[in-house]
N, C-alpha and C positions, 0 to 999 in steps of 0.2 A: 355513456360518454366514453370516447376513446377507443372502444372496441365494437365493431359491427361484424358479426360472424355470419357467414353464409356457407353453403356447401362448397363453394369454389375458393373463397379467400376470407381472411379476417383483416378488416381495415381498422387501423389505429390512428386516432387524431389527438394525441396528447397535448398539442398546443392549445386546445380549447380550455384547458384548466387555467391557463395563464392569461386569458383575455381580460384586460383591465376594465373593459366596459360592461362586464357581467356575463352571466351564464344562463339567462332565462330560456334561451331557445334550445339548450342542450340537455342531455340526460342528467338528472340530478345525481350528485355523489355525496358520500359522507367523508368527512375529514377526521382522521384519528391522529391525535397528538401523542406521540410516544415520549419517553423520558430522555430526551436529548435537548440541549440548549437551542432555543430559537435564535439563530444568528442572522438570518436574513428577514428582517421585519417586513420589508416591502413585498417579498415573495409570500410570506405568511398572510399578509393582509389581503392580497389578491385571492389566495386560495380560500381564506375565510369568507370573503365576500361572495365567491362563486359557489361555495358549498351550500347544501341544504340542511345539514346538521353537523355539529362538531362534538366529538367525544374525546375525553382525555383518558389515557391509559395510566391510571395510578399516578406516579410521579410526573407524568406529562402535565398534570394540573399545576404543579410547582413551576414548570417551565413556562406555561401560559401566564400564570400570575406574575412571574418575574420579568416577562417580556414588556410589561407596562408599568408605569409609575403612578398613574392617576386612577382614581375610582371611576371616572368617566370612561376611560379606555377599557378598564377591566370589566365594567358592567356591560359595555357594548360588545365585548368579545367573549362573553361568558359561554361556556359549553352547555350542551343540553344534559350531559351526563358525565360523571367520573366513575369509572369502574375498574376493578382489579382486586387484588388481595389487600390493597391499601397499606402495604408495609412501607412504601416510599412517600406517601402523601403527608406533607407537613401539617401539624395541628393548626397553624394559623391559616393555611390555605384551605383546609377542610372547613374551618369555621367560616371563613369569608364566603366561599361558594355556597355553603349550606344556608347562610343568611340570605343569599340571593335567590334561594329556591331551586338551585341546581340539584338534580337527582344525583345522589352519591350511593353507589351500589357496591357493597363488599361481597366478593365472591371468593371463597376460600379454597376452591378446587385447585390443587397443585399440579394437576395433569394438563392444565392449559396455562399459557402465559397471559399477561395482562392484555397484550395485543389480541390474543384469541378471545378473551372475555369481551373485548370491545366488538369484535366481529359477531359474537353471539348476541350481544345486545342489539346491534344493528339488524340482524336477522329477525329477532323477536319483534322489533318495531315494524318491520316490513310485513310481518305476518299478522299482526294485530289488526283488528277492524273496530273503528276506523283508524287508518294509519296517520295519526295526527300527533305532533309534538308541540309543546309550548316553549317558545324561545324568547329571550329579551329582544325588544325592538332595537334597531341600530342607534336610534336617537334617544334611547331611554336615559333619563337623568336620575332615576332612582330605581330601587329594586322592587317597587310596589307592583302588584298584579296588573294594574291598569296599563303599565308600561311593557306588557308582553303581548305577543300575538301568536295565534295558532298557525302552524305551517304544516301543510300536507307534504310529506317528503317522498315516499317511494311507491305508495300503492301496493299492489300485489305483484311486483316484478319478480320473476324467477331468478334474476341475477342482479346483484347490487354492485355498483362501482364504489370502491373505497380507495382513498388516498391516505397513506400513512406517512406523516411527517416525522422524520427522525429515525427512519428504519436503519440508517447506517451511522457509524461513528461510535465511540465508546468501546465497549467490550466486543471482541471479535465473535464470540459465540452468539451474542445477540444479533449481530449482523447476519451470521449464517442462519439463525432461526428466521429472520425476516425473509431471507431468500427461500427458505423451506416453506414459509407460509404462502408464497406465490404458487407453489406446486400443490400444497394440500387444500387450498381453497379454490383451485382453478374451476371447479364445476359449480361453485356456489357464489363466488364473488369475482369481479375483475379488480385485482389489487395492484396499485401502483405504490412504489416506495419512493419517497421524495426526501432529498437532502438539499442543502443550499447550493450544491454543485450539480446534482444529477436527478434524473427521473428514471426508474427502473421497473420493468414489467416482464411478464412471461409470454413469449410467443408460442402458440401451439404448433404441433407438427402440421405440415401443409404449407399453403401459400399465405403470406402475410404482406400487407401493404401498409407502410408507416409513413404518415405525413410529418415531415421534419423541417418546418420552415426555418431558414437560417437566421431569421430575425429573433428566434426564440432559442434554438438549439444549435449546438456545435461549439468548436469543430469536431470534438472527439465523440466516439461511440464504441460500443463493444457488443459482441454476440457470444454468449458464454453458455456452453452446454453443461449444466450441472447434473450430475448423477449418471446420465447416459450420453454417449457420443451420438452424433447424427451427421449425415451428409448435408452440407449447406451449399446453396446457390444464391448469390445476391446480385443486386444491381443498385446503383446510386451511391456506392461507396468509393472512396479513393482506392482502396485495395479490395476489389471484389473477389468473392470465392466462386469457384466454378465446379461444383460437384465434389468438393473436397471433404474428407471426413474431419470433423472437429470433435475433440475430446480432451479431457484432462490426461496429461501424460503425452499429449501430442500437440496438434495445432489448435490454438485458441485465438480467436480474432479479438484481441484487446487493442486499445489505442489506435483503432481505425479512425478514419475521418469521413464526415459527410461530404459528398460531392454534389448531390441533387437535393431538391426539396421533397422528393418522394423516394423512399428506400423500399425495395422489394426483397423479401427473404423467403426462400423455400427451404423447409426443414423436412428431410425425407422420413426420419424414423422417430424422432423424439422432440419434445419442446426444448426451448433454450431461452435464457435470460437475455433481454435486450436492454441496454443502458445508454442514455443520452446525456451529454453535458448540457446544462442550462446556462445560457449566456448571462453574464452579470449585467 
């Protein structure tokens, strides 16, 4: 979902994630809940409904638990797994989800973040045979096994789409790490960072076509070359670039505006981060 790469161009359709009528015809994606408050419950419910599996990164389980006030809602929105070093997971939340049968996996490796541990868990599920997870049914009224169903999520896909909710906000170093993850996982996952205001992803070097329906996105957007400068050419923006070099310490296209429902970006030398405002 969202990225279809060919030798000529990469096509991005991020609006599919926000389809209120469901996601059955699109490529499955995993939803990772990071340790930031869930402030837009309507957005979260759409993403949860459209995802094939939900994983909480350590304290992200606290955020999911606190987003609801009734057992019915908490059971129907239970994650498949909570993973990380679990130093942020509250005891009451640990006990609650454990009693629901949610997998709780403690990984003490300090060389990876909780987000990275979630990505490792997703990759393991994709590689296992058969690739089946057991998740609670949406209409479950209790935590008993008969109220769960087996869901085949990824098969043996070489690349997995991951949406990370809460990648921005809070500590600045965490936000930079989330951006770094877009780069470090580019060959194994297609990762989108989502907040209540924005969706952010990494455009590879070359030609990119991004579908940006104004009913979902806008008005602002940005193209940010992190790490390496690159020459950019765009169309579909209010302030298009025409073969100009973009780099930190020089020109950076932030606070640009969408003009068309399709934006085209050519990056000559290096990838760049693309961010879209989500309409409220």
